[in-house]
Each structure stands twice: as C-alpha cells, then as structure tokens.
Backbone as CSV, one residue per row, in Angstrom:
resi,resn,N_x,N_y,N_z,CA_x,CA_y,CA_z,C_x,C_y,C_z
1,UNK,68.476,99.490,163.892,66.896,99.065,163.834,66.214,100.270,163.545
2,UNK,65.440,100.144,162.562,64.494,101.468,162.131,63.336,101.394,163.077
3,UNK,62.554,102.651,162.805,61.179,102.499,163.535,60.256,101.416,163.066
4,UNK,60.304,100.919,161.865,59.395,99.828,161.219,59.778,98.444,161.636
5,UNK,60.989,98.436,162.191,61.389,96.997,162.583,62.568,96.570,161.626
6,UNK,62.575,97.083,160.718,63.482,96.757,159.607,64.823,97.207,159.629
7,UNK,65.717,96.543,158.823,67.249,96.579,159.111,67.615,97.988,158.357
8,UNK,68.517,98.574,158.874,69.074,99.720,158.301,70.329,99.296,157.750
9,UNK,70.451,99.418,156.460,71.604,98.705,155.695,72.450,100.167,155.169
10,UNK,73.696,100.264,155.549,74.160,101.369,155.195,74.578,101.282,153.680
11,UNK,74.724,102.598,153.017,74.877,102.745,151.549,76.326,103.186,151.481
12,UNK,76.775,102.985,150.100,77.862,103.456,150.013,78.001,104.885,149.606
13,UNK,78.939,105.926,150.141,78.726,107.305,149.682,78.818,107.374,148.125
14,UNK,77.950,108.494,147.847,78.094,108.895,146.424,79.416,109.284,145.924
15,UNK,79.811,108.817,144.733,81.082,109.110,144.022,81.099,110.402,143.580
16,UNK,82.045,111.097,143.721,82.391,112.333,143.212,82.323,112.422,141.648
17,UNK,82.302,113.729,141.133,82.421,113.840,139.692,83.584,113.005,139.017
18,UNK,83.355,112.158,138.026,84.539,111.334,137.687,85.387,112.468,136.773
19,UNK,86.723,112.143,136.996,87.397,113.201,136.168,87.495,112.431,134.589
20,UNK,87.577,113.344,133.399,87.545,112.627,132.079,89.123,112.080,131.728
21,UNK,89.125,111.058,131.125,90.270,110.347,130.736,91.252,111.179,129.817
22,UNK,92.277,111.918,130.309,92.861,113.047,129.673,94.219,112.365,128.859
23,UNK,94.258,110.983,128.929,95.196,110.173,128.319,95.542,110.324,126.781
24,UNK,94.459,110.207,126.125,94.115,110.362,124.704,94.653,111.753,124.338
25,UNK,94.329,112.769,125.194,94.593,114.172,124.561,95.971,114.524,124.811
26,UNK,96.641,114.012,125.850,98.054,114.258,126.189,98.882,113.314,125.163
27,UNK,98.419,112.117,124.643,99.145,111.609,123.652,98.999,112.328,122.189
28,UNK,97.838,112.979,122.025,97.854,113.933,120.787,98.560,115.000,120.868
29,UNK,98.416,115.535,121.798,99.452,117.179,122.022,101.004,116.833,122.089
30,UNK,101.336,115.428,122.370,102.532,115.085,122.412,103.454,115.090,121.175
31,UNK,102.497,115.136,120.129,102.947,114.910,118.828,102.950,116.725,118.271
32,UNK,102.350,117.359,118.765,102.223,118.712,118.347,103.704,119.598,117.887
33,UNK,104.766,119.568,118.872,105.936,119.990,118.749,106.345,119.343,117.476
34,UNK,106.402,117.940,117.492,107.269,117.428,116.144,106.520,117.859,114.772
35,UNK,105.400,118.050,114.868,104.613,118.416,113.520,104.946,119.940,113.161
36,UNK,104.652,120.923,114.194,105.302,122.181,114.195,106.708,122.416,113.550
37,UNK,107.611,121.502,114.217,108.999,121.495,113.881,109.208,121.136,112.549
38,UNK,108.375,120.051,112.014,108.632,119.751,110.504,107.803,120.563,109.487
39,UNK,106.700,121.511,109.758,106.324,122.158,109.135,107.303,123.468,108.975
40,UNK,107.823,124.026,110.019,108.701,125.211,109.816,109.789,124.697,108.760
41,UNK,110.349,123.359,109.293,111.742,123.118,108.639,111.424,123.027,107.037
42,UNK,110.225,122.421,106.678,109.845,122.227,105.344,110.025,123.700,104.636
43,UNK,109.192,124.611,105.519,108.921,126.202,104.780,110.472,126.673,104.609
44,UNK,111.403,126.325,105.286,113.020,126.824,105.327,113.573,125.928,104.377
45,UNK,113.010,124.836,103.728,113.653,124.257,102.776,114.584,123.033,103.339
46,UNK,114.516,122.899,104.557,115.235,121.825,105.048,114.548,120.562,105.465
47,UNK,115.489,119.453,105.418,114.727,118.001,105.774,114.853,117.751,107.147
48,UNK,113.739,117.201,107.617,113.747,116.870,108.987,113.382,115.509,109.009
49,UNK,114.311,114.706,109.959,114.028,113.231,110.291,113.445,113.297,111.634
50,UNK,112.153,112.476,111.795,111.557,112.390,112.977,112.516,111.633,113.680
51,UNK,112.457,111.956,115.247,112.932,111.231,116.265,112.531,109.827,116.514
52,UNK,111.232,109.581,116.107,110.905,108.264,116.325,110.596,107.635,114.888
53,UNK,111.645,107.067,114.876,112.106,106.348,113.323,111.115,104.943,113.470
54,UNK,111.040,104.574,112.347,110.260,103.264,112.138,111.369,102.160,112.732
55,UNK,110.804,101.177,113.221,111.104,100.075,113.954,112.024,99.245,112.813
56,UNK,113.163,98.883,113.185,113.894,97.911,112.245,114.958,98.737,111.265
57,UNK,115.052,99.843,111.532,116.227,100.845,110.897,117.519,100.270,111.115
58,UNK,118.191,99.879,110.042,119.661,99.483,110.520,120.409,100.616,111.061
59,UNK,121.045,100.024,112.191,122.093,101.099,112.845,121.500,101.863,113.776
60,UNK,120.199,102.013,113.963,119.568,103.071,114.764,119.891,102.338,116.366
61,UNK,119.709,103.517,117.208,120.068,103.201,118.760,118.605,103.495,119.379
62,UNK,118.487,102.588,120.469,117.457,102.676,121.351,117.599,103.016,122.716
63,UNK,116.988,104.117,123.261,116.936,104.202,124.727,115.627,104.314,125.350
64,UNK,115.493,104.227,126.607,114.473,104.374,127.398,113.898,105.541,127.827
65,UNK,112.820,105.795,127.569,112.096,107.331,128.361,111.012,106.986,128.914
66,UNK,110.870,106.919,130.121,109.719,106.766,131.115,109.427,105.273,131.021
67,UNK,108.307,105.068,131.665,107.831,103.676,131.943,106.256,103.771,131.427
68,UNK,105.838,102.487,130.995,104.385,102.434,130.536,104.136,101.010,131.078
69,UNK,103.209,101.118,132.098,102.528,99.691,132.457,104.035,98.913,133.352
70,UNK,104.895,99.863,133.974,105.722,99.106,134.460,107.071,98.787,133.848
71,UNK,106.975,99.015,132.445,107.740,98.592,131.264,108.556,99.828,130.761
72,UNK,109.724,99.722,130.435,110.392,100.973,129.708,109.934,101.064,128.534
73,UNK,109.833,102.452,128.080,109.358,102.950,126.744,110.583,102.939,126.037
74,UNK,110.775,102.324,124.842,111.761,102.374,123.980,111.564,103.668,123.028
75,UNK,112.496,104.663,122.988,112.660,105.644,121.979,113.669,105.695,121.074
76,UNK,113.374,105.588,119.894,114.613,105.384,119.041,115.101,106.377,118.304
77,UNK,116.476,106.710,118.437,117.228,107.842,117.996,118.135,107.458,116.660
78,UNK,118.458,108.415,116.040,119.068,108.296,114.863,120.662,107.680,114.896
79,UNK,121.281,106.818,113.961,122.417,106.408,114.136,123.359,107.266,114.427
80,UNK,124.553,107.078,114.905,125.715,107.832,115.177,126.170,108.431,114.264
81,UNK,126.240,107.712,113.175,126.938,108.332,111.760,126.115,109.297,111.299
82,UNK,124.614,109.304,111.376,123.933,110.432,110.956,124.042,111.434,112.043
83,UNK,124.122,111.560,113.223,124.391,112.569,113.922,125.627,113.311,113.940
84,UNK,126.663,112.458,113.634,127.970,113.031,113.505,128.271,113.634,112.213
85,UNK,127.314,113.474,111.249,127.641,114.213,109.797,127.558,115.742,109.975
86,UNK,128.791,116.220,109.119,129.031,117.539,109.297,127.838,118.230,108.447
87,UNK,127.428,119.389,108.802,126.267,120.131,107.861,127.322,120.713,106.671
88,UNK,126.412,120.655,105.762,126.874,121.324,104.246,127.113,122.880,104.549
89,UNK,128.524,123.435,104.256,128.567,124.960,104.515,127.909,125.614,103.644
90,UNK,127.860,125.157,102.351,127.137,125.936,101.149,125.470,125.708,101.273
91,UNK,125.013,124.799,101.885,123.613,124.422,101.845,122.862,124.457,103.233
92,UNK,123.546,124.227,104.413,122.774,124.304,105.887,123.437,125.291,106.474
93,UNK,124.146,126.300,106.075,124.696,127.492,107.076,124.048,128.732,106.493
94,UNK,124.495,129.894,107.292,124.069,131.296,106.723,124.914,131.264,105.295
95,UNK,126.070,130.726,104.987,126.395,130.900,103.750,125.555,130.970,102.635
96,UNK,124.445,130.087,102.743,123.585,129.945,101.744,122.783,131.209,101.084
97,UNK,122.670,131.939,102.433,121.888,133.389,101.662,122.627,134.162,100.929
98,UNK,124.073,134.002,100.809,124.778,134.637,100.051,124.331,134.657,98.501
99,UNK,123.906,133.485,98.308,123.161,133.029,96.715,122.049,134.047,96.520
100,UNK,121.379,134.677,97.357,120.108,135.531,97.471,120.780,137.149,97.334
101,UNK,122.160,137.284,97.293,122.488,138.650,97.298,121.988,139.640,96.089
102,UNK,121.946,138.751,94.862,121.549,139.387,93.735,120.082,139.684,93.638
103,UNK,119.180,138.922,94.311,117.946,139.366,94.515,117.382,140.675,95.363
104,UNK,118.366,140.618,96.472,118.102,141.852,97.384,118.804,142.965,96.594
105,UNK,120.106,142.768,95.732,120.203,143.925,95.109,119.369,144.599,93.754
106,UNK,118.891,143.495,93.320,117.343,143.977,92.418,116.447,144.649,93.049
107,UNK,116.276,144.192,94.318,115.005,144.805,94.945,115.558,146.547,95.247
108,UNK,116.796,146.832,95.702,117.383,148.123,95.978,117.601,148.546,94.700
109,UNK,117.454,148.326,93.406,117.941,148.802,92.203,117.820,150.383,92.214
110,UNK,116.531,150.585,92.313,115.752,152.073,92.215,116.359,153.011,93.310
111,UNK,117.005,152.294,94.194,117.518,153.311,95.267,119.072,153.448,95.559
112,UNK,119.636,152.445,95.283,121.025,152.382,95.531,121.849,152.398,94.139
113,UNK,123.162,153.085,93.838,123.775,152.907,92.632,123.952,151.622,91.856
114,UNK,124.139,151.652,90.805,123.836,150.656,89.780,125.146,149.729,90.208
115,UNK,126.122,150.157,90.676,127.545,149.417,90.944,127.102,148.508,92.065
116,UNK,126.292,148.805,93.154,125.977,148.053,94.314,125.242,146.801,93.570
117,UNK,124.133,147.011,92.732,123.596,145.944,92.168,124.368,144.931,91.483
118,UNK,125.592,145.539,90.625,126.300,144.206,90.082,127.142,143.783,91.275
119,UNK,127.662,144.658,92.237,128.575,143.847,93.440,127.471,142.833,93.841
120,UNK,126.340,142.973,93.909,125.502,141.864,94.641,125.539,140.694,93.725
121,UNK,125.554,140.989,92.376,125.796,139.799,91.468,127.204,139.119,91.549
122,UNK,127.934,139.866,92.027,129.339,139.276,92.134,129.351,138.359,93.293
123,UNK,128.564,138.768,94.321,128.957,137.890,95.760,127.925,136.531,95.497
124,UNK,126.733,136.900,94.573,125.928,135.513,94.444,126.941,134.544,93.510
125,UNK,127.412,135.055,92.312,128.156,134.203,91.520,129.405,133.728,92.038
126,UNK,130.032,134.220,92.966,130.931,133.616,93.805,130.532,132.705,94.508
127,UNK,129.326,132.673,95.231,128.880,131.456,96.101,128.568,130.524,94.994
128,UNK,128.101,130.720,93.764,127.606,129.581,92.933,129.084,128.799,92.779
129,UNK,130.007,129.625,92.185,131.421,128.877,91.733,132.016,128.060,93.134
130,UNK,131.998,128.695,94.102,132.431,127.895,95.332,131.764,126.571,95.682
131,UNK,130.201,126.824,95.474,129.620,125.513,95.917,130.017,124.397,94.914
132,UNK,130.031,124.882,93.424,130.292,123.855,92.639,131.713,123.138,92.749
133,UNK,132.694,124.307,93.250,133.888,123.561,93.468,133.815,122.502,94.633
134,UNK,133.227,122.868,95.717,132.939,122.139,96.753,132.446,120.811,96.526
135,UNK,131.288,120.756,95.843,130.708,119.639,95.340,131.991,118.589,94.592
136,UNK,132.583,119.190,93.917,133.466,118.568,92.836,134.288,117.783,94.116
137,UNK,134.840,118.567,94.726,135.919,118.143,96.016,135.475,117.133,96.851
138,UNK,134.096,117.122,97.122,133.526,116.147,98.069,133.117,114.754,97.163
139,UNK,132.803,114.874,95.956,132.685,113.846,95.070,133.716,112.970,94.885
140,UNK,135.037,113.785,94.627,136.409,113.093,94.560,136.974,112.394,95.862
141,UNK,136.609,113.136,96.928,137.045,112.463,98.297,136.219,111.046,98.662
142,UNK,134.711,111.195,97.989,134.213,109.891,98.561,134.333,108.816,97.161
143,UNK,135.011,108.968,96.194,135.413,107.905,95.239,136.636,107.311,95.374
144,UNK,136.889,106.047,95.327,138.163,105.260,95.232,138.562,105.475,93.731
145,UNK,140.022,105.474,93.674,140.649,106.002,92.373,140.306,104.670,91.492
146,UNK,139.686,105.059,90.596,138.961,104.316,89.504,138.826,104.650,88.213
147,UNK,138.546,103.943,87.169,138.135,104.528,85.972,136.862,105.360,86.001
148,UNK,136.847,106.544,85.330,135.640,107.181,85.210,135.438,108.156,86.610
149,UNK,136.475,108.190,87.340,136.382,109.178,88.463,136.551,110.741,88.294
150,UNK,137.230,111.116,87.127,137.205,112.297,86.511,136.013,112.652,86.047
151,UNK,135.337,111.750,85.501,133.928,112.063,84.665,132.937,112.450,85.760
152,UNK,132.963,111.494,86.890,131.973,111.796,87.981,132.084,113.058,88.556
153,UNK,133.473,113.466,88.850,133.678,114.934,89.464,133.266,115.850,88.388
154,UNK,133.584,115.867,87.175,133.062,116.839,86.269,131.540,116.978,86.220
155,UNK,130.834,115.844,86.533,129.493,115.871,86.397,128.934,116.565,87.493
156,UNK,129.489,116.336,88.822,129.279,117.088,90.200,129.241,118.421,89.789
157,UNK,130.464,119.039,89.367,130.915,120.461,89.359,129.794,121.027,88.423
158,UNK,129.702,120.556,87.068,128.811,121.358,85.995,127.541,121.245,86.432
159,UNK,126.972,120.343,86.952,125.564,119.993,87.473,125.307,121.060,88.807
160,UNK,126.130,121.254,89.497,125.858,122.170,90.553,126.156,123.456,90.144
161,UNK,126.979,123.727,89.294,126.999,125.136,88.593,125.903,125.652,88.016
162,UNK,125.445,124.719,86.644,124.222,125.165,86.206,123.069,125.106,86.896
163,UNK,122.899,124.355,87.798,121.525,124.428,88.717,121.599,125.823,89.598
164,UNK,122.807,126.010,90.226,122.799,127.187,91.145,122.828,128.427,90.263
165,UNK,123.410,128.383,89.184,123.526,129.899,88.412,122.123,130.182,87.904
166,UNK,121.098,128.889,87.474,119.909,129.272,86.904,119.143,129.525,88.418
167,UNK,118.989,128.602,89.338,117.871,128.861,90.453,118.396,129.735,91.336
168,UNK,119.666,130.140,91.387,120.211,131.285,92.421,120.250,132.560,91.873
169,UNK,120.768,132.630,90.821,121.052,134.100,90.182,120.316,134.431,89.032
170,UNK,120.437,133.813,87.723,119.705,134.295,86.655,118.005,134.549,86.857
171,UNK,117.286,133.415,87.121,115.965,133.259,87.125,115.487,134.088,87.993
172,UNK,115.892,133.861,89.384,115.299,135.033,90.326,115.821,136.448,90.161
173,UNK,116.979,136.704,89.822,117.534,137.942,89.559,116.332,138.552,88.296
174,UNK,116.060,138.041,87.417,115.284,138.460,86.399,113.961,138.621,86.793
175,UNK,113.473,137.903,87.695,112.244,137.921,88.359,111.788,139.144,89.036
176,UNK,112.798,139.312,89.932,112.679,140.411,90.929,112.700,141.810,90.251
177,UNK,113.689,141.806,89.156,114.085,143.019,88.262,112.450,143.334,87.676
178,UNK,112.121,142.423,86.838,110.866,142.744,86.412,109.614,143.159,87.328
179,UNK,109.617,142.531,88.441,108.745,142.569,89.253,108.691,144.036,89.964
180,UNK,109.809,144.672,90.207,110.321,145.743,90.658,109.810,146.733,89.671
181,UNK,110.420,146.493,88.600,110.295,147.624,87.368,108.761,147.739,87.253
182,UNK,107.920,146.960,87.023,106.538,147.024,86.720,105.762,147.668,88.056
183,UNK,106.326,147.344,89.159,105.537,147.842,90.384,105.794,149.449,90.292
184,UNK,107.334,149.706,90.218,107.435,151.086,90.092,106.743,151.918,88.955
185,UNK,106.254,151.292,88.001,105.876,151.788,86.765,104.231,152.230,87.276
186,UNK,103.617,151.332,87.684,102.258,151.395,88.224,102.089,152.412,89.061
187,UNK,103.061,152.233,90.177,102.894,153.366,91.250,103.027,154.465,90.780
188,UNK,103.992,154.769,89.728,104.374,156.285,89.593,102.917,156.829,88.611
189,UNK,102.433,156.031,87.887,101.320,156.184,87.014,99.969,156.199,87.885
190,UNK,99.751,155.385,88.820,98.476,155.339,89.296,98.331,155.727,90.467
191,UNK,99.411,156.460,91.130,99.226,157.166,92.331,99.933,158.348,92.317
192,UNK,99.505,159.214,93.272,100.350,160.655,93.452,101.295,160.719,94.542
193,UNK,101.741,159.541,94.893,102.756,159.341,95.701,104.268,160.148,95.491
194,UNK,104.992,160.812,96.192,106.324,161.184,95.751,106.931,160.030,95.427
195,UNK,108.069,160.527,94.481,108.867,159.469,93.735,109.795,158.568,94.913
196,UNK,110.198,159.094,95.937,110.810,158.429,97.056,109.809,157.351,97.627
197,UNK,108.782,157.476,97.882,107.690,156.648,98.465,107.656,155.570,97.450
198,UNK,107.434,155.887,96.264,107.091,154.929,95.064,108.262,153.846,95.223
199,UNK,109.753,154.261,95.472,110.891,153.715,95.193,110.973,152.709,96.241
200,UNK,110.592,153.115,97.573,110.669,152.327,98.708,109.528,151.323,98.847
201,UNK,108.403,151.671,98.303,107.509,150.576,98.239,107.793,149.534,97.364
202,UNK,108.146,149.963,96.037,109.023,148.799,95.215,110.063,148.061,95.960
203,UNK,110.808,148.644,96.353,111.746,147.750,97.253,111.436,146.705,98.090
204,UNK,110.335,147.383,98.926,109.631,146.329,99.969,108.860,145.124,99.200
205,UNK,108.298,145.604,97.945,107.375,144.631,97.358,108.506,143.545,96.873
206,UNK,109.540,143.887,96.336,110.727,142.863,95.939,111.267,142.170,96.946
207,UNK,111.481,142.678,98.207,112.302,141.727,99.220,111.176,140.811,99.665
208,UNK,109.728,141.310,99.892,108.560,140.488,100.354,108.577,139.188,99.287
209,UNK,108.974,139.475,98.027,108.682,138.520,97.026,109.711,137.231,96.928
210,UNK,110.807,137.878,97.548,112.006,136.727,97.561,111.710,135.357,98.078
211,UNK,111.291,135.292,99.257,110.835,134.042,99.714,109.743,133.332,99.251
212,UNK,108.878,134.082,98.388,107.618,133.346,97.573,108.261,132.598,96.494
213,UNK,109.105,133.304,95.751,109.556,132.684,94.326,110.697,131.622,94.655
214,UNK,111.213,131.293,95.705,112.368,130.439,95.830,111.957,129.319,95.405
215,UNK,110.928,128.505,96.155,110.540,127.140,95.941,110.120,126.811,94.441
216,UNK,109.199,127.677,94.085,108.623,127.693,92.520,109.864,127.434,91.592
217,UNK,111.029,128.167,91.774,112.048,128.555,90.981,112.873,127.186,91.085
218,UNK,113.176,126.559,92.134,114.006,125.600,92.334,113.426,124.453,91.869
219,UNK,112.125,124.130,92.050,111.457,123.052,91.591,111.347,123.045,89.749
220,UNK,111.015,124.303,89.462,111.149,124.464,87.984,112.390,124.157,87.135
221,UNK,113.373,124.609,87.843,114.971,124.271,87.443,115.363,122.811,87.466
222,UNK,114.620,122.288,88.596,114.934,120.700,88.765,114.176,120.100,87.618
223,UNK,113.206,120.594,87.396,112.144,120.033,86.030,113.028,120.299,84.789
224,UNK,113.433,121.467,84.443,114.352,121.969,83.443,115.504,120.831,83.116
225,UNK,116.360,120.836,84.210,117.515,119.876,83.884,117.171,118.546,83.862
226,UNK,116.107,117.897,84.746,115.969,116.470,84.357,115.487,116.077,83.000
227,UNK,115.107,117.298,82.496,114.302,117.140,81.175,115.440,117.347,80.029
228,UNK,116.467,118.015,80.419,117.521,118.125,79.428,118.928,117.783,79.825
229,UNK,119.535,118.576,80.512,121.146,118.111,80.949,121.161,116.882,81.339
230,UNK,120.491,116.579,82.552,120.770,115.486,83.057,120.346,114.136,82.599
231,UNK,119.787,114.292,81.429,119.519,113.015,80.486,120.542,112.466,80.025
232,UNK,121.865,113.437,79.961,122.960,113.056,79.531,124.054,112.129,80.350
233,UNK,123.642,112.311,81.524,124.653,111.750,82.774,123.916,110.076,82.674
234,UNK,125.061,109.178,83.006,124.429,107.907,83.536,123.556,108.080,84.781
235,UNK,122.634,106.947,84.793,121.570,107.112,86.060,122.515,107.086,87.475
236,UNK,123.703,106.530,87.427,124.306,106.400,88.889,125.066,107.670,89.077
237,UNK,125.232,108.595,87.961,125.920,109.673,88.235,125.539,110.728,88.520
238,UNK,124.014,110.742,88.672,123.347,112.105,88.537,123.275,112.627,90.146
239,UNK,123.991,113.799,90.020,124.019,114.382,91.660,122.674,115.002,91.932
240,UNK,122.606,115.073,93.156,121.329,115.607,93.860,121.436,117.136,94.083
241,UNK,120.302,118.196,93.771,120.707,119.260,93.896,119.785,119.747,95.164
242,UNK,119.506,118.989,96.129,118.922,119.497,97.398,119.851,119.644,98.308
C-alpha cells in the first residue's frame, strides 16, 4: 500500500541486453573452408567434388551429423566407388611435375651446362611417353574384346601423346626459353648489373613464369586439338585430356 492509498504493483525486472542472433553468421562461416578448398584446388588444376552433393544422386551415401530441432541432419557423402577410385599416377601425384622438368631446365639454361638442359627435356619426354602408354593400357583394360578395340586404344595413346608433347614439352619449353633470352638481353643492356646477377634474375623470372603459363597453354592446346586432330575421332572415342 503506497502513501497515496494506491496499490503497488511490482514490475518485471528490465531485461538485459539481447544477444544478437549468431546462427546466420555461423551458417555462413561454415562454408568458408569448403570455398577456400575449392579455390585452392582449382588453382592447382584439380577437380573438387563438394561433400554436400545434390540430393538424389544415385549411389550416394547418407549419414547423420548433429541435430536440428531434435531431428538428425543428413550429410551426403560420395559413393563408395568414387572414394575407392585410385588416383592417376601421371596426373594426380608428384609424378606430374616431371612434365615440367624441361621448363625448369630452360629457366637455368644461362647458368647450367647445355647438357643439363637436354637432360631435362629427356625427363619430360619420358613422362609424356609413359603417360601415353598408361592411358592406352587403361583404355584397353576398360574395353571388352570387340571390333574397334585396337582403334580406341590407338586413339587414347595418340591423343595423350600429342597433347602432352605440346602442352608439357614443346610450347612451354619454347615460351620459357624466349622469356629468359629476352630478359637476359634487356637486363644486360639496360642495367649495369654484373653478368651473374643478370643470369640469376633471368632464372628467377623463368621459374616464376612457369605456374602462370600452365593453364593458358593447356586450354590453348585443348582448343587446337579440338579444332584439328580430334575432329578425326568418332565422338564416342574422344579421350579426356584432364
């Protein structure tokens, strides 16, 4: 009872500061690792299949990860056949870098003996031949004995050999050779650096240019072969260069 005769009605305590809803932010940041992994993999030339594959994919596996509103959250993973697939020795492992040996040799041409440069070409050429033979064997193993089997194997070998010879040896080797020769000429004429400094700078420029020229050359060779040699193949026999 108050002094004025009125009733004192207790009031609810003031609520503290409300916390912001962080759920949307958490959901957004949860995708950041997947996006970063995809970008890095593309930069390295690899294909990435997201773990959250679209619903309805045949053969996919579904497992539960956590709860949402008391119900399990389904997380779809890749089929067992995809997870068990063996990586390509010549495309998905360190062996792939042997195809760049001649580019490294060209970058060091002004420093090392010429015989070392030719040795690097031998390493890269051996990689090209080995990859072509491997693709022919895999094509033959995947085909049943039937008419045209020899033709399909020959197409796989020839296509792989020509593509690798152009994209891994000839064009990048010529590009790095001309880049290094031009840079050495310009540095020796435009600067007063010692010859050794000019040569090492030229080598550094050549090495830094290798990852820059890889993808443009690959795509150019794809376009060149799609416009010429691959038009001779039947559509169902065209191999993949990736």
